FIKE-191154 format. One record per residue: x, y, z of N, C-alpha, C, O in turn; residue number from 1; residue in one letter. Coordinates in nm, 2 decimals. Layout:
// residues N
REC      n.x      n.y      n.z     ca.x     ca.y     ca.z      c.x      c.y      c.z      o.x      o.y      o.z   resi   resn
REC        X        Y        Z        X        Y        Z        X        Y        Z        X        Y        Z    NUM      a
...
***
This chain:
// residues 81
REC      n.x      n.y      n.z     ca.x     ca.y     ca.z      c.x      c.y      c.z      o.x      o.y      o.z   resi   resn
REC     4.82     3.86     9.22     4.94     3.78     9.22     5.06     3.87     9.21     5.16     3.85     9.29      1      x
REC     5.06     3.97     9.12     5.18     4.06     9.10     5.20     4.14     9.22     5.32     4.17     9.26      2      x
REC     5.09     4.19     9.29     5.11     4.28     9.40     5.17     4.20     9.52     5.23     4.26     9.61      3      x
REC     5.16     4.07     9.52     5.21     3.99     9.62     5.36     3.99     9.62     5.43     3.97     9.73      4      x
REC     5.42     4.03     9.51     5.57     4.02     9.50     5.63     4.16     9.49     5.74     4.18     9.43      5      x
REC     5.56     4.26     9.54     5.62     4.40     9.54     5.73     4.41     9.64     5.72     4.35     9.75      6      x
REC     5.83     4.49     9.61     5.94     4.50     9.71     5.90     4.56     9.84     5.95     4.53     9.94      7      x
REC     5.80     4.66     9.83     5.76     4.72     9.96     5.69     4.62    10.05     5.71     4.62    10.17      8      x
REC     5.62     4.52     9.99     5.56     4.42    10.07     5.67     4.33    10.14     5.66     4.30    10.26      9      x
REC     5.78     4.31    10.07     5.89     4.23    10.12     5.96     4.30    10.23     6.00     4.24    10.33     10      x
REC     5.98     4.43    10.21     6.05     4.52    10.31     5.98     4.52    10.45     6.05     4.54    10.55     11      x
REC     5.85     4.50    10.45     5.78     4.50    10.58     5.79     4.37    10.65     5.75     4.36    10.77     12      x
REC     5.85     4.27    10.59     5.86     4.13    10.65     5.99     4.13    10.74     6.09     4.20    10.71     13      x
REC     5.99     4.04    10.83     6.11     4.02    10.91     6.20     3.93    10.84     6.17     3.87    10.74     14      x
REC     6.33     3.92    10.88     6.43     3.84    10.81     6.39     3.69    10.82     6.41     3.62    10.72     15      x
REC     6.33     3.65    10.93     6.29     3.51    10.94     6.17     3.48    10.84     6.17     3.37    10.78     16      x
REC     6.08     3.57    10.83     5.97     3.56    10.73     6.03     3.56    10.59     5.97     3.48    10.50     17      x
REC     6.13     3.64    10.56     6.19     3.64    10.43     6.25     3.50    10.40     6.24     3.45    10.29     18      x
REC     6.32     3.45    10.49     6.39     3.32    10.47     6.28     3.21    10.45     6.30     3.12    10.36     19      x
REC     6.18     3.21    10.52     6.07     3.11    10.50     6.01     3.13    10.37     5.98     3.03    10.30     20      x
REC     5.98     3.25    10.32     5.93     3.28    10.19     6.02     3.23    10.08     5.97     3.18     9.98     21      x
REC     6.15     3.25    10.10     6.25     3.20    10.01     6.24     3.05     9.99     6.24     2.99     9.88     22      x
REC     6.23     2.98    10.11     6.22     2.83    10.10     6.09     2.79    10.03     6.09     2.70     9.95     23      x
REC     5.98     2.86    10.06     5.86     2.83     9.99     5.86     2.85     9.84     5.81     2.77     9.76     24      x
REC     5.92     2.96     9.81     5.93     3.00     9.66     6.03     2.90     9.59     6.00     2.87     9.47     25      x
REC     6.13     2.86     9.66     6.22     2.76     9.60     6.15     2.63     9.56     6.17     2.58     9.45     26      x
REC     6.07     2.59     9.65     5.99     2.47     9.63     5.89     2.49     9.52     5.87     2.41     9.43     27      x
REC     5.82     2.61     9.52     5.73     2.64     9.41     5.80     2.65     9.28     5.74     2.60     9.18     28      x
REC     5.92     2.70     9.27     5.99     2.71     9.15     6.02     2.57     9.09     6.01     2.54     8.97     29      x
REC     6.06     2.48     9.18     6.09     2.34     9.15     5.97     2.28     9.08     5.97     2.22     8.98     30      x
REC     5.85     2.30     9.15     5.73     2.24     9.10     5.69     2.30     8.97     5.64     2.23     8.88     31      x
REC     5.71     2.43     8.95     5.67     2.50     8.83     5.76     2.45     8.71     5.71     2.42     8.60     32      x
REC     5.89     2.43     8.74     5.98     2.38     8.63     5.94     2.24     8.60     5.95     2.20     8.48     33      x
REC     5.91     2.16     8.70     5.87     2.02     8.67     5.75     2.01     8.59     5.74     1.94     8.49     34      x
REC     5.64     2.09     8.62     5.52     2.09     8.55     5.54     2.14     8.41     5.47     2.10     8.31     35      x
REC     5.63     2.24     8.39     5.66     2.30     8.26     5.72     2.19     8.17     5.69     2.19     8.05     36      x
REC     5.81     2.11     8.23     5.88     2.01     8.15     5.78     1.90     8.10     5.80     1.84     8.00     37      x
REC     5.67     1.88     8.18     5.57     1.79     8.14     5.46     1.85     8.06     5.36     1.78     8.03     38      x
REC     5.48     1.97     8.02     5.38     2.05     7.94     5.24     2.06     8.01     5.14     2.06     7.95     39      x
REC     5.25     2.07     8.15     5.12     2.08     8.22     5.11     2.22     8.29     5.02     2.24     8.37     40      x
REC     5.20     2.31     8.25     5.19     2.45     8.32     5.11     2.54     8.23     5.13     2.56     8.11     41      x
REC     5.01     2.60     8.30     4.92     2.69     8.23     4.98     2.83     8.19     4.96     2.88     8.09     42      x
REC     5.06     2.88     8.29     5.12     3.01     8.27     5.27     3.00     8.29     5.32     3.01     8.41     43      x
REC     5.35     2.98     8.19     5.50     2.97     8.20     5.57     3.09     8.25     5.68     3.09     8.30     44      x
REC     5.50     3.21     8.24     5.56     3.33     8.28     5.57     3.34     8.44     5.64     3.42     8.49     45      x
REC     5.49     3.25     8.50     5.50     3.24     8.65     5.64     3.20     8.70     5.68     3.25     8.80     46      x
REC     5.71     3.13     8.62     5.85     3.09     8.65     5.93     3.21     8.66     6.01     3.23     8.76     47      x
REC     5.92     3.30     8.57     5.99     3.43     8.57     5.96     3.51     8.69     6.04     3.57     8.76     48      x
REC     5.83     3.52     8.72     5.78     3.60     8.84     5.84     3.55     8.97     5.88     3.63     9.05     49      x
REC     5.84     3.42     8.98     5.89     3.36     9.11     6.04     3.38     9.11     6.09     3.41     9.22     50      x
REC     6.11     3.36     9.00     6.26     3.39     9.00     6.29     3.53     9.04     6.39     3.55     9.12     51      x
REC     6.22     3.63     8.99     6.25     3.77     9.02     6.21     3.80     9.16     6.29     3.88     9.23     52      x
REC     6.11     3.74     9.21     6.07     3.77     9.35     6.18     3.71     9.44     6.21     3.77     9.55     53      x
REC     6.23     3.59     9.41     6.33     3.53     9.49     6.46     3.62     9.49     6.52     3.64     9.59     54      x
REC     6.49     3.68     9.38     6.60     3.77     9.37     6.58     3.90     9.46     6.67     3.94     9.52     55      x
REC     6.46     3.94     9.46     6.43     4.06     9.55     6.45     4.02     9.69     6.50     4.10     9.77     56      x
REC     6.40     3.91     9.73     6.42     3.86     9.87     6.56     3.85     9.91     6.61     3.89    10.01     57      x
REC     6.64     3.79     9.82     6.79     3.77     9.85     6.86     3.91     9.86     6.95     3.92     9.94     58      x
REC     6.81     4.00     9.77     6.87     4.13     9.78     6.84     4.20     9.91     6.93     4.27     9.97     59      x
REC     6.72     4.18     9.96     6.68     4.24    10.09     6.77     4.18    10.20     6.81     4.26    10.29     60      x
REC     6.79     4.05    10.20     6.87     3.99    10.30     7.01     4.05    10.29     7.07     4.07    10.40     61      x
REC     7.06     4.07    10.17     7.20     4.12    10.16     7.20     4.26    10.21     7.30     4.30    10.27     62      x
REC     7.10     4.34    10.18     7.10     4.48    10.22     7.10     4.49    10.38     7.15     4.58    10.44     63      x
REC     7.03     4.39    10.44     7.02     4.39    10.58     7.15     4.33    10.65     7.16     4.32    10.77     64      x
REC     7.24     4.29    10.56     7.37     4.24    10.62     7.36     4.09    10.66     7.43     4.05    10.75     65      x
REC     7.27     4.02    10.60     7.25     3.88    10.64     7.28     3.79    10.53     7.21     3.69    10.50     66      x
REC     7.39     3.82    10.45     7.43     3.74    10.34     7.49     3.60    10.38     7.51     3.51    10.30     67      x
REC     7.51     3.58    10.51     7.57     3.45    10.56     7.47     3.34    10.52     7.51     3.23    10.49     68      x
REC     7.34     3.37    10.53     7.24     3.27    10.50     7.25     3.23    10.35     7.24     3.11    10.32     69      x
REC     7.28     3.33    10.27     7.29     3.30    10.12     7.41     3.21    10.10     7.41     3.12    10.01     70      x
REC     7.52     3.24    10.16     7.65     3.17    10.14     7.63     3.03    10.19     7.67     2.93    10.12     71      x
REC     7.57     3.01    10.30     7.54     2.87    10.35     7.46     2.79    10.25     7.48     2.67    10.23     72      x
REC     7.36     2.86    10.19     7.27     2.79    10.10     7.35     2.75     9.98     7.33     2.63     9.93     73      x
REC     7.44     2.83     9.93     7.52     2.79     9.81     7.61     2.68     9.84     7.63     2.59     9.76     74      x
REC     7.67     2.68     9.96     7.76     2.57    10.00     7.69     2.44    10.01     7.74     2.34     9.96     75      x
REC     7.57     2.44    10.06     7.49     2.32    10.08     7.45     2.26     9.94     7.45     2.14     9.92     76      x
REC     7.43     2.35     9.85     7.39     2.31     9.71     7.51     2.24     9.64     7.48     2.16     9.55     77      x
REC     7.63     2.28     9.67     7.75     2.22     9.61     7.80     2.10     9.68     7.90     2.04     9.63     78      x
REC     7.73     2.06     9.79     7.77     1.94     9.86     7.88     1.97     9.96     7.93     1.87    10.02     79      x
REC     7.91     2.10     9.99     8.01     2.13    10.09     7.93     2.17    10.22     7.86     2.27    10.21     80      x
REC     7.95     2.10    10.32     7.88     2.14    10.45     7.98     2.19    10.55     7.94     2.22    10.66     81      x
***
C-alpha cells in the first residue's frame, strides 16, 4: 500500500493519469472520512496516507506548470464557475 504512493511512481505517470488519480483519491478520501465518522474505519491512518499522496500529486502538477487545473478545482469548490 505504501509503495503505491511513492513520489517516483507518481513521476512516471502522465499528467492526465495524475488528474484521474487525484479524482479517485478525492472520492476515496470522502469515503474514508464518512466511514470514520460512523466508526466503521479499520485503519484511520489511511486518511493521512491518502491526503499526503494527494498533496504529492498536486505538487507534481504544479512542478509541471499545470497549476491551472488546481485553480479551476478550487473555484468550483467555492461555487464560482
